[in-house]
C-alpha positions in Angstrom: 2.8 20.3 -67.1 2.3 23.5 -65.0 -1.5 23.0 -65.0 -1.2 19.4 -63.9 1.1 20.2 -61.0 -0.9 23.2 -59.6 -3.9 21.2 -58.4 -1.7 18.5 -57.0 0.3 21.0 -55.0 -2.9 22.6 -53.6 -4.3 19.2 -52.7 -1.2 18.3 -50.6 -1.4 21.7 -48.8 -4.9 21.0 -47.9 -4.0 17.5 -46.7 -1.2 18.9 -44.6 -3.5 21.5 -43.1 -6.1 18.9 -42.3 -3.5 16.7 -40.6 -2.2 19.6 -38.6 -5.8 20.5 -37.5 -6.4 16.9 -36.5 -3.2 16.8 -34.5 -4.0 20.1 -32.8 -7.5 18.7 -31.9 -5.9 15.6 -30.4 -3.5 17.6 -28.4 -6.3 19.8 -27.1 -8.4 16.7 -26.3 -5.6 15.1 -24.4 -4.9 18.4 -22.5 -8.6 18.7 -21.6 -8.8 15.1 -20.6 -5.7 15.3 -18.5 -6.9 18.5 -16.8 -10.3 16.9 -16.1 -8.6 13.7 -14.8 -6.3 15.7 -12.5 -9.1 17.7 -11.1 -11.1 14.5 -10.5 -8.2 13.0 -8.6 -7.8 16.2 -6.6 -11.5 16.2 -5.7 -10.8 12.9 -3.9 -8.5 14.6 -1.4 -9.5 18.3 -1.3 -12.1 19.0 1.4 -12.3 22.7 2.0 -15.7 22.3 3.8 -15.2 18.8 5.1 -16.4 18.4 8.7 -13.8 15.6 9.3 -11.1 18.2 9.1 -12.6 21.5 10.1 -15.7 21.1 12.3 -15.6 22.3 15.9 -17.2 20.2 18.6 -19.3 21.4 21.5 -16.9 22.8 24.2 -18.6 20.7 26.8 -18.4 17.5 24.8 -16.0 14.8 25.9 -13.2 14.2 23.5 -11.6 10.7 23.1 -9.2 9.9 26.0 -5.5 9.9 25.4 -4.6 6.3 24.5 -1.0 6.8 25.7 -1.9 8.0 29.2 0.7 6.6 31.6 -1.0 5.5 34.9 2.4 5.0 36.5 3.6 8.5 35.9 5.2 9.9 39.1 6.5 13.3 38.0 5.9 16.6 39.8 2.5 18.2 39.9 1.3 21.7 39.5 -1.9 23.7 39.7 -3.1 25.1 36.3 -2.9 28.7 37.8 0.9 28.1 38.3 1.5 27.6 34.6 1.8 30.8 32.6 -0.4 31.2 29.5 2.3 33.0 27.5 0.4 33.3 24.2 1.3 35.7 21.3 -1.0 38.7 21.2 -3.7 38.4 18.6 -2.5 39.6 15.2 -3.2 39.2 11.5 -2.0 35.7 10.3 0.0 37.3 7.5 2.3 38.8 10.2 3.5 35.2 11.0 4.3 34.4 7.3 7.8 34.6 6.0 8.6 35.1 2.3 10.0 31.9 0.7 8.7 29.6 3.5 5.8 27.2 2.9 4.6 25.3 5.9 2.6 22.1 5.3 1.3 20.3 8.4 1.1 16.5 8.2 -1.4 14.9 10.7 -1.5 11.2 11.5 -4.8 10.1 13.1 -5.6 6.8 14.6 -9.3 6.4 13.6 -11.1 3.1 13.5 -14.1 2.4 11.2 -17.2 4.2 12.4 -15.3 6.6 14.7 -15.4 10.4 14.5 -12.3 12.6 14.5 -9.7 11.5 17.0 -6.7 13.1 18.7 -3.8 13.8 16.4 -1.3 11.0 17.0 1.4 12.8 15.1 1.9 16.4 14.0 4.8 17.0 11.6 5.3 20.5 10.1 7.1 20.2 6.8 8.7 23.6 6.4 10.0 24.2 2.8 12.5 27.0 2.5 12.5 27.8 -1.2 15.4 30.2 -0.8 17.9 27.8 0.8 16.4 24.6 -0.8 15.9 23.0 2.5 13.0 20.9 4.0 12.8 21.0 7.8 10.5 18.4 9.5 9.3 19.7 12.8 7.6 17.3 15.2 5.2 18.9 17.6 5.0 16.6 20.6 1.5 15.4 21.2 1.8 15.6 25.0 2.7 19.3 25.0 0.7 21.2 27.7 -1.5 24.0 26.2 -2.8 26.3 29.0 -5.9 27.1 26.9 -6.9 25.7 23.5 -8.7 28.7 21.8 -12.3 28.6 23.0 -11.7 25.6 25.4 -9.7 24.9 28.5 -6.2 23.5 29.2 -5.3 20.3 27.3 -2.5 18.4 25.6 -1.7 19.7 22.1 -3.1 16.6 20.5 -6.6 17.6 21.7 -6.7 20.7 19.5 -7.3 18.6 16.4 -10.0 16.5 18.1 -11.8 19.6 19.3 -11.7 21.8 16.3 -9.9 20.1 13.4 -7.1 21.7 11.5 -8.4 25.2 12.1 -8.1 24.8 15.8 -4.7 23.1 15.6 -3.4 25.9 13.4 -4.8 28.6 15.8 -3.1 26.9 18.7 0.2 26.7 17.0 0.0 30.3 16.0 -1.0 31.5 19.5 1.7 29.6 21.4 4.5 29.0 18.9 4.1 31.8 16.4 3.8 29.4 13.5 1.8 30.0 10.4 0.5 26.9 8.7 -0.2 27.3 5.0 -2.0 24.0 4.5 -2.9 20.7 6.3 -2.8 17.1 5.1 -4.4 14.4 7.3 -3.7 10.7 6.8 -5.4 7.9 8.8 -3.2 5.0 9.8 -4.7 2.5 7.3 -3.8 5.1 4.6 -0.3 5.4 6.0 0.2 1.6 5.6 -1.2 1.6 2.1 1.0 4.4 0.9 4.2 2.6 2.1 3.1 -0.7 0.6 2.5 1.0 -2.7 6.1 2.3 -2.6 7.2 -1.3 -1.9 8.3 -0.6 1.7 10.9 1.6 3.3 14.4 1.0 4.7 14.7 1.8 8.4 17.6 1.1 10.8 16.4 -0.5 14.0 18.1 -0.6 17.4 18.1 -3.7 19.6 15.4 -2.2 21.9 13.2 -1.5 18.9 13.7 -5.0 17.4 12.8 -6.6 20.7 9.7 -4.5 21.2 8.4 -5.2 17.7 9.1 -9.0 18.0 7.3 -9.1 21.3 4.3 -7.4 19.9 4.3 -9.1 16.5 1.3 -11.2 17.5 -0.7 -8.0 18.1 0.1 -6.8 14.6 -0.8 -10.1 13.1 2.5 -11.3 11.8 5.7 -13.0 12.9 8.3 -10.5 11.8 11.8 -11.5 10.9 13.6 -8.3 12.0 17.2 -7.7 12.9 19.4 -5.0 14.5 20.5 -2.7 11.8 18.9 -1.9 8.4 15.5 -3.5 7.7 13.1 -3.2 4.8 9.7 -2.6 6.4 6.2 -3.0 4.9 3.4 -0.7 5.7 2.2 -2.5 8.9 5.7 -2.8 10.2 6.6 0.8 9.5 3.4 1.9 11.3 4.2 -0.2 14.3 7.7 1.2 14.4 6.3 4.8 14.1 4.1 4.2 17.1 6.7 2.7 19.5 6.7 4.7 22.7 6.9 2.4 25.8 10.6 1.7 25.4 11.6 5.3 25.8 9.6 8.5 25.4 7.3 10.6 23.1 10.3 12.6 21.7 11.8 9.3 20.4 8.6 8.3 18.8 8.4 11.7 17.0 12.0 11.1 15.8 10.9 7.6 14.5 8.0 9.2 12.6 10.4 11.7 11.0 12.7 8.9 10.0 9.9 7.0 8.3 8.7 10.2 6.5 12.3 10.8 5.3 12.4 7.2 4.1 9.1 7.7 2.2 10.5 10.8 0.5 13.7 9.0 -0.4 11.8 6.0 -1.8 9.5 8.2 -3.7 12.0 10.5 -5.3 14.2 7.5 -6.4 11.4 6.4 -8.8 11.3 7.4 -12.4 9.0 10.3 -13.1 6.4 8.1 -14.8 6.3 5.8 -11.9 6.1 8.7 -9.4 3.0 10.1 -11.2 1.4 6.6 -11.3 2.0 6.1 -7.5 0.6 9.6 -6.8 -2.5 8.8 -8.8 -3.0 5.5 -7.0 -2.6 7.1 -3.6 -5.2 9.8 -4.5 -7.6 7.2 -5.8 -7.4 5.2 -2.5 -9.1 8.1 -0.7 -6.8 7.8 2.3 -5.6 11.4 2.2 -7.5 14.6 3.2 -6.5 18.2 2.9 -8.0 21.6 3.5 -6.4 22.9 0.2 -8.4 23.7 -2.9 -7.5 21.9 -6.1 -5.8 25.1 -7.4 -3.7 25.3 -4.2 -2.6 21.7 -4.5 -1.5 22.2 -8.1 0.4 25.4 -7.1 2.2 23.8 -4.2 3.0 20.7 -6.2 4.6 22.8 -9.0 6.7 24.7 -6.5 7.6 22.0 -4.0 7.8 18.8 -6.0 11.0 19.8 -7.8 12.6 20.6 -4.4 12.3 17.0 -3.1 14.9 15.7 -5.5 17.7 18.0 -4.2 16.6 19.6 -0.9 18.6 19.1 2.2 16.4 17.5 4.9 16.6 18.6 8.5 14.8 17.6 11.7 13.6 19.3 14.8 11.2 18.6 17.7 9.1 21.1 19.6 9.3 21.6 22.5 13.0 21.1 22.0 15.1 19.1 24.4 15.8 20.7 27.8 13.0 23.3 27.2 10.3 21.4 29.1 9.4 19.6 32.3 7.2 16.4 32.3 4.6 16.8 35.0 0.9 16.6 36.0 -1.0 19.8 35.7 -4.4 19.6 37.4 -6.1 16.5 35.9 -3.7 16.3 32.9 -1.1 13.7 33.7 2.3 13.2 32.1 2.2 16.4 30.0 5.2 18.5 28.9 5.2 22.0 30.3 7.5 24.0 28.0 9.1 27.4 27.8 7.1 28.9 24.9 9.5 31.9 24.5 12.5 29.7 24.0 10.7 27.4 21.6 9.4 30.4 19.6 13.0 31.6 19.2 14.1 28.2 18.0 11.3 28.1 15.4 12.0 31.7 14.3 15.6 30.6 13.5 14.2 27.8 11.3 11.3 29.6 9.7 13.2 32.5 8.2 
């Protein structure tokens, strides 16, 4: 009996070992496949050397005009020499960094098929404070007067991206506002609509003025929208139209609307089960509507650090220049621009980014 049991016991040990080896091989295969697939998805968005994001145009070239130029603006005027430059002295970028703070710039761009890089329609700095578990969304108003974009002349802030991509925008923000940007993400408006539609829409509360404006312009957007004062569930096209409202009030209010939509997107996204969130993220990446100057490794690092924060982080909002820190005026040939007190706004930002 002993002899008959010995070989049988050895045989089962070998079978168990073989099964374990097969399982380990399968696990390794799945891990390798998942890693390869993740890097494939990230290759669709990472564009470290992509001219769309980083190329600098000829200083003498004409950039796209400001679509929101107000021909009826009647504010005060000033000569460019009367506006102080007031930049921060050149210094290593690491001096502007703060431990525990990660700043991701979101750029919305209104680019039509066949067009090159345009002015940045929206610039929202998402500042993640990993120490206090807070996310502060800071809108930099596109009409802000910049006495000298690095390497160029005076312009509105939204021209920095058109002239030199994310690098030029980051340099401008560092020089005038003391802000260090860790990474940039650019989304064209068609992508913005597609992302919201993938989420199934977002909930936004509308005022009477906003409802009336959207109803009056529904024909422009291609739909007859059934909107009401109060809470509405907006699809991608409606949310984009809402984000771009400006004529009924001012640029600061449009920036506030953009932050509201971004908050609604975050809330809609984080309310999904984990599996559905990953599926949505995969679909968004495969659409090719998002670009970033991050490498694949940097994307993975930021995701692992910041993604868990979104579920519990307190979300705050701020606009720069802040209220009562600027004057709307015409400076030289630049009409309806916001001439701000850079020192005051730098102090406001320092209180946030610490």
